[in-house]
N, C-alpha and C positions, 0 to 999 in steps of 0.2 A: 594776863593784861589787867591792871588795876583800873577800877571805875573812877572817873574824875569827880571831884566834889561839885555838888550842885550850886555851891556858893562861888565857885570859880568863875571869873569873868569870861574865861574861854570854854565854859562848860559845853555850850552848843557845838562849837567847832570841834572840840575834842570828842564829843559823842558821835558826831557824823564820821569823824575819822575812825573811831572805834568800830562803828557799824560796817564801814567799808572793809576794814581789816577782817572782821568776822565773816563777811560775805566772801572775801577773797580766799580765806582759809577753807571755808565750806566748799567753794567751787573746786579748789585744788584737791581737796579730799575726795570729792565725787569723781573727779577725773582719774585720780589714782585708782580708786575702786573699780571704775569702768575699765581701765586698762588691764587690771588684774583679771577681771571677769572675762574680758575678750580673749586674753592669752590662754586661759584655762578651758573655757567652754564654748566660746562663740564659733570656733572653727569646726566644732562637732555638730553644729546645728544644720538641719536640712531646710533650705529656703524654698523648696518646691511648693509647699502649701502656701507659704507667704506670698510667693510670686503669683500663684493661682488666685489667691484672694485679692491681691492688688489688681490683677488683670480683670477679675470679675467686677471689681469696684469701678475700674475704668470703663468697662463695657456697659455697665449699668447707666452710664451717662450718655451712651450713644443712642441714636435713633434706630428704629427697625430697619430703615432703608440702608443705613451705614453698615449694620450687621449683615444684612442680606448681601450687600455688595462684597463684603469681605469673604463670605462663604462662596460666592460665585468665583471670586478670584482664586480661592484655594482649590476649587474643583477644576478650574481651567489649568492650573499649574499641575495638578495630579494627572489630568488627561494628557497634557503635553509630555509629561515624563513617561507615561505608559506608551504613548505613540512613538517616542524616541526609542524606547527599548524594543518595541516591535520592529521598527525600521532596521535595527541592527541585526535582526535574525536573517541569515542568508537563505534565500529561496533556492530550492533544488531546481537546477536548470531543466526545462522541459525537453524531452528527447523528441527529435524531429521524426515524423512518420514518413517512411519512404514507400515507393511502389515499384513492384516488378510486373511488367505486362507480359503475359504468356500467350502465345499463339497456339491454341489447342487444335485448331483446324482452320481451313481456309475461311477467312471472315469471322472466325470465332476467337474472341480474346477473353482472358480472365485477368483481373487485377488483384495482385496479392500485396496487401499492405503490411509493413513490418517496421520495427525499430532496430537501430544499431546501438547497442550499449557497450562501448569500448571494444568493438570488434565482434561482439556476440550478437548475432541477428536472431530476432524472435518475431514470428508471424503474429499479427494482431487480428486480421480479418481477411476474408476472401470475397470478392465480388464474382459470383459464379454465373456463367452464362445459362440461358434457358436450356433445359434438357440435360443439365449436368448435375452431378452430386460430387461432393468432395470430402476428404478427411485429412486433417493436419497431423503430421508426425508428432510423437510424444515430446521431442525436444524443440518442436515448432520451427523447423528449418526446411521442411518439405511439405508439398501438398499433393495428395493423390486424387486424381479426377477419374470419373467414369461417366460416359455419355449414354444416350438412349440406345445406341448400337452396341453397348457393352464393351467398348474400347477403354482400356485403362492407360493412364499416363501419370508420370511423376514429374512435378515441376520443382526445381530447386531455386533458392533465392539468388543464385548467380545467373538465373535466366535459362539454364539448360533444361531440356525436356527429354525424358526417357519414356518411350512407348513400351509398356510391359504387357501388352495384349498377347494372349495365347491365340495366335491366328489360326491354328489348326491342331487337331488331335490325331496322333498316329497310333493305331492299335498295335497290340503285340503281334498280330498277323501281318502288320505292315500296311494296313489300309489307312488312307488319309481322309480325314473329315474336316474340311475347311469351315471355319466359324461362320462366315457370312452365308454360306450355302445352307448350313443347318438352321440358322435363324430365319432365313428366307422361307424355308420349308416349314419350320415350326417356330413362329414368332414368340410363343410363350416359353420356349426353352431357356433355361438359365445356364448361360455359358460362364459369365462372370457376374456374381451378385454380392452386394454388401461388402465391397473391399475396404479394408482398414489396415493401418499400420499396427504391427505388434511392437516393433521398434523401428529405428531408421533403416534397417537392412532387411526387414522381413514384412511381407504383406500377406494378409489372410483374406480368403474370399470363399464364397459358397458356389458350387457348380453341380450340375447333373452329370458332368463328365465323371467317369469314362463311359457311361451308358447312354443309349438313345432309345426313344420309343416307349418310355415308361410313364409318360405324362406327368412327370414331376413327383412320382410316388416316392422316389429316393433321391436324396441330395447328399453331397459329400463336402468335406472341408479340404481346401487346397491352400498351399503356402508358396508364395513366390519369393525367391532369394535374390535380392538386388545385386549382391556381389557376384553371384554365379550365373545370374540370368536364367534360372531354372524354375519350373513349376513342379510341385510334388503333391501327390494325394496323401492326406492324413487319414488312414483307414480306421482310426479309432472312432471317428465321428461319422455315423450314417443315420439318416432319419428323413422323415417326410417334412419336418418343420425344423429348420436350423436358423438361429438368430445369432449374429455376431454383435457383441456388446462392447463395452469400454474396457480399457486397460486398467487393471487393479494393481497398485504397487505391491511388489513382493510375490505376486501370484501370476500375473500375465493377463492376456486378453480373455474376456468372458465369452463363452460359447454355450448357448442353450440348445440342446438337442431333444426335441419332443418333450419339453418341460423340465429336463434335467440340466442343471447348471454345472459347467466345467470351466477350468482355467488352464490356459496353455501359455508358457513363456516362449521367448525367442529361441531357446534351445530345444524346443519340442517337448519339454517336460509337462505332463498333464496332472492336474489335481482337482479336487472338488471342495 
């Protein structure tokens, strides 16, 4: 573009026009360069830091009260989200505790509390009457009671009661020794002592039977079979001090005879 002569009468007008043309060309050139740069590089840029810087600049103009209010709103939103998530967790339904009332004797009742888990009943606790002791079977579906008169009864969760008391002893000679008469004559005599379940079908207890008049110098271990309704002496265990302990898995029930510990399972197998 040629520069007009300063002597031309249209010099000023032509110069203004020339300047406008130069500016227009410059702007167009800048736009073209900007478009080229954008297409090649701008898409690769990460605006995260730019956005953070802008946000920081915006926040710098806010008051402390405004910033504090924003923080509170964010915390409330987070708490609401957490509460909503917690509400979606299903709670395990509580199993209702049921009660069986057992009439152990005239005017004597025991309350057995249990839960029913899809048909599987499990004893939780026993309210035992005064003068009674009890033991719960290993699978927690029966309770064994013994009273101060040494009578033994098994109560099932269906409410049935089985009296398993050995009411008399008959010697090999055929002589009969009634329990109540022996205890009346010798109140310290152990007819049934420390009864416990070995399993659901076997009950173990300590007794001075089959002998009398030795003042407790010798005691024996007996086993009652629930299925056969029989009492049997276990001659392997004889001593002046016998303690029936707990059932140990894979071994059986614990029996301590004069300080020596043994284990016996429901099949009568003995180990140490």
